[in-house]
N, C-alpha and C positions, 0 to 999 in steps of 0.2 A: 416673257413677262418676268419682271423682277419679283422675287419671292418675298420682298418686303411689303408688297401691296396688300391693302386690306380691302376685302370685298363684302358688300352687304347685299343679300337677296331679300327683297321685300315681297312677300307672298310666295311661300314655298310649296305650291301645288305641283301639278304635273310638270309644267314648263320650268318653274323655279327649281324643282328637283332635278330636271335635266341639265340645267346650267351647273348646279352643284356637282352632279356626277361627272359631267364632261370636264369641268375644270380640274377636279381631283384625278380623274383617269389620265388626263394629259400631263399631270404634275405641273400645272401652270401656277398653282398656289397651294401652300400647305393647308391642311384642315384647320390649323390654329388661326389662320388668317381669314377664315370664312365665318360669317354670321348670317343666319337666316331667321326671318320672322314669319309667324303664322298665328292665327287666332286660335287654332285647335291645339290643345295640349298634347293630344296623342300624336299629331303630326310632328310637333317639335321633338317629342321623345323619340319617335322613329328616326328622324334625321340625325339626332345626336348619337343614337346607338349605331346606326348604319355607317355614318361617315366620320364621327368624332368631331363634328363642328359645334360651334356655339349656336344656341338658339334663344329666342326671346319673343315676347309679344309686344315689345316696345319699339316701334319703328323709329322714333326719334333717337333713342339711344343707339340703335343699330347703325344709323347712317353717319353719326358724328365723327367717327374716326376713319370712315371708308374712303378709299381712293376711287373705287368704282361702286356705284349703286345700281343694282338691277331691279327695275320695277316690273314685277310679274304678277300683277293683280288684274281683276276683271274691270272692264271699263265702267260698269255700273257703280263701282264703289270709289272712283277717283275723288269724288266730292268729299268723302269722309277721310280718305287716306292721305291725299297729297297736301291739302292746306296745312295740316300740323307739321309737315316737313319743310314748310317755307322758311328759307334762311338757315336751315340746319345743316346743309351739305357744306363740306369744306370748299373754299374758293377754287382749289385746284382739282377737285373731284370731277369725274365725268359720270353722268347719269344715263343709263341705257334702259329705255322703256320698250317693253313688248306689249303694251296695252293697246288692244285693237282699236283702230280708228282715232286714237288720241294724237293730235298733231303737235309738232314741235312748239308752235306758238302757245298752245294750251299748257304744255309742260313747263315752258319758260315762265308763263304767267303765274301758274299755281305754285311753282317751286322758288321763284325769284332766283333762278340759276341759269347761266348762259350756256354751259357745256352740256347740252342734251343731245342724245342720240335716239332715233326712233327706229325700231326694228320689227319685222314680221317673221318670226321663225315658224316652224310647224312641229307637230308631235313626233315624227320620226327622229327628231333631235334626241329623244329619250334613249335611242339605241345608236346614237352617233351618226345617223344617216339623214340629218335634217337639211332643210334649205332655208336660209335666212337672208332676207333682203333688207337693207338698211340705208339710212341717210342721217345727216347730222346738221346741227346749227353751225353758222359761221364761226362761233366762238370755240368750237372743238379744235384742239391743236392737232398737229400731225402725230405727236406722240400718243395722244388720246385716241386718235383714229386707229393707230396700229394696235393699241391695247384692245380696242373694240373688235378689230379683225381677228386677233388671236383668240379672244373669248368665243366669238361666233364659230371659228374654225374648230373649236373643241366640240361643237355640236354637229358638224358635217360641213356642207358647202355654204359659202356666203357670197353675196353680190352687193356691191355698193352702187347706189344710184344718186344722181344729183337732184333729180326731180322728186319732191316729196309725194306728188300725186301718184307716182308709181307704187307707193306703199299700199294704197287702197286696192290697186289692181293686183298686186302680189298677194294681198289678203284673200282675194277671190280665187286666185289660181293655186298658189302653193300653200297659203295658210289654211284655207278650208279644203284644199285639194285632197288630202288623205281621206277625208270622209267620202268624197266622190269615188275614190279608188276602192274603198272598203265596200261601198254599195255595189259596185260592179262585181267585186269579188264574191260578195254574198249572193248576188243574182246568178253568177256563173255556177256556184256550188249548188244552189237550189235547182237550177236547170238540169244539172247532172243528176241530181236525185230524182227529179221529175221523169227523166227518161229511163231510170232504173238502176243507177249506180248507188252502191252503199255510201252513206254520207261520209264516213272517214276517207274513203277512196276519192270521192268527189272533192273533198277539201284538199287532199294532197295534190290531186291533178290541177285544180284551179290555182292553188297558191304557188306551186312550183312553176306552172306555165306563166303566170303573171310576173313572178320574180325573174324567170329566165328571159322573158320577152323584154323586160325593162333593162336588164343587164346587156342583152344583145343590142338593144337600141343605143345605149350609151357607148358600148364598145365599137360598134360599126360606124357610128356618127352619120348614118344615112338618114334621109328624110323618111318619116314614118310611112308615107305613101309607097315608097320604094320597097320597104320591108314588108308592107302588107301585100303588095303585088307579087312579091317573091313567094308568098305562101299560098296565093290564090290561083289555082289551076282553072283553066276554062271549063265551065260546066261541072266543076267539082264540088266537094262538100263545103269547103270554105266559101266559095262563091255563093252557094245557096244560103249559108248562114249570114254572110254580110248583106245579102239582098234583104233578108228579113229585118236586120238591124236598120238598114236605110229606110225601109218601109215604115219602121217605127219612129223615124225622124230623130235618130240618136244624136246627130250633129246639132240640130236645132235645140234639142233638149239640153245638151251641155252648154251651148251658147247662152241659153236663158238662165241656166243654173249659175254660171259664172257672172253674168250680168246682175242677177238678183243679189248675189253675195257682194259684188262691187258696190252696188247701190246701198246696201245695208251698212257697209263699212263707211261710206260717205256720211250716211245718216248718223252713225255713232260719233263721227268726228264733229259734225254740226252740233249734236247734243252736248258734247263735252266742252 
């Protein structure tokens, strides 16, 4: 990324902050070329002190010199945030939106800007371990696509898709997915406590086991069923535990979970 680029982050909450931290950590842009907006004075002060970047509560002023505008706001407030930005972006700027459910067509209409990118990241991006799925409008140039890719790689892994419909699906799997994982982690810890483990030990066992299993799965590149079978001895403890989970319809529960999140993402898109 050229260090002459100016980047504006509109909405400097958790995900906006992750973009800022990732870009600076990878040295993709100097702090002097970053500006972030937020309605909360204490958040603006925190970002300025922590990263040395410019901050403001004026979205229009923030975007006017930006080569890349990152929209990191909640979908419920697009009606008040985006219309004032209509026609304010530079013609050669690219706009990267992480607004859940908000489609490219809506972004184009509200901003009157052709070079728009839609992305679904997730919260592990805050520690550089995110998963971002993205697509873009036809007006986005190859150079702007490469800029987008570099920015998203600062947060972890990224995957480009041609079909915008995959974004709602990604929202349900990877966007909301960390919450599902945290729920399983919480349940595993509580189960350990229930059978008598001290909570600190149960937390250590559950967290490291989940982390290690995921690293093992990524490293081995084997199908999860093969990895599961390798741990499951006939008539053993793992077989007994898995049988209890299957009796509880865990697969069906996850399917319904993802389907509900997918449908909600579509609803948000229709509303916007």
